[in-house]
C-alpha positions as CSV (number, residue, x, y, z in Angstrom):
1,M,20.1,19.7,19.5
2,H,21.8,20.3,16.1
3,F,19.9,20.5,12.9
4,T,21.3,20.2,9.4
5,K,19.5,21.7,6.4
6,I,18.6,19.0,3.8
7,G,20.2,21.1,1.1
8,D,23.5,20.8,3.0
9,L,23.2,17.0,2.8
10,V,22.1,16.5,-0.8
11,G,23.4,19.5,-2.7
12,E,21.6,21.3,-5.4
13,V,18.6,19.8,-7.2
14,E,18.7,20.0,-11.0
15,K,15.6,21.9,-12.2
16,W,14.6,22.2,-15.7
17,N,11.6,23.0,-17.9
18,P,10.6,20.0,-20.1
19,A,8.2,22.1,-22.1
20,R,11.1,24.3,-23.2
21,D,14.1,21.9,-22.9
22,A,12.6,18.7,-24.3
23,P,9.2,19.5,-25.9
24,D,9.3,16.6,-28.4
25,I,10.8,14.0,-26.1
26,N,8.7,11.2,-24.6
27,L,9.5,11.4,-20.8
28,Q,8.8,9.3,-17.8
29,Y,6.7,11.3,-15.4
30,V,6.4,10.2,-11.7
31,D,3.3,11.4,-10.0
32,L,3.1,11.1,-6.3
33,S,0.2,8.7,-6.5
34,A,2.6,6.3,-8.2
35,V,4.6,5.8,-5.0
36,C,3.5,2.8,-2.9
37,R,2.6,3.9,0.6
38,K,3.8,0.6,2.1
39,S,6.9,-0.3,0.1
40,K,7.9,3.4,-0.5
41,I,8.9,2.6,-4.1
42,I,7.7,4.0,-7.4
43,E,5.3,1.4,-8.8
44,S,4.5,3.0,-12.2
45,V,5.4,5.9,-14.4
46,T,3.4,7.9,-17.0
47,Y,4.8,8.7,-20.4
48,I,4.2,12.2,-21.5
49,L,5.7,14.6,-24.1
50,G,7.8,17.3,-22.6
51,R,5.5,19.9,-24.0
52,D,2.6,18.3,-22.1
53,A,4.4,18.1,-18.8
54,P,2.6,19.7,-15.9
55,S,4.2,22.8,-14.3
56,R,5.2,20.8,-11.3
57,A,7.5,18.5,-13.4
58,R,10.6,20.5,-12.9
59,Q,13.0,18.1,-11.4
60,K,14.9,15.1,-12.8
61,L,15.0,11.9,-10.8
62,N,18.1,9.7,-10.7
63,T,18.7,6.2,-9.3
64,D,18.7,6.2,-5.5
65,D,17.1,9.7,-5.2
66,V,14.9,10.3,-2.2
67,I,11.6,11.9,-3.0
68,I,10.1,14.2,-0.3
69,S,6.5,15.2,-0.5
70,T,5.3,18.4,1.0
71,V,1.7,18.0,-0.3
72,R,1.1,14.3,0.8
73,P,3.0,13.9,4.1
74,N,0.9,10.8,5.0
75,L,3.0,8.8,2.5
76,N,5.9,9.1,5.0
């Protein structure tokens, strides 16, 4: 059986620090609880200032991105 690392398929993920890079910008934050378990789509976003972003908010999402949870695997 042959396995491919996910990083080889998707490339590098852009990481950033909104508290440092966009402290005064109103950002859309996607918490994992905003993902519908049945439809697998983001149902809502929370708006926060970059300076108030939680430490886990270090990746930008783009259209058609796939989100993989390591803390809530029951979301599939």
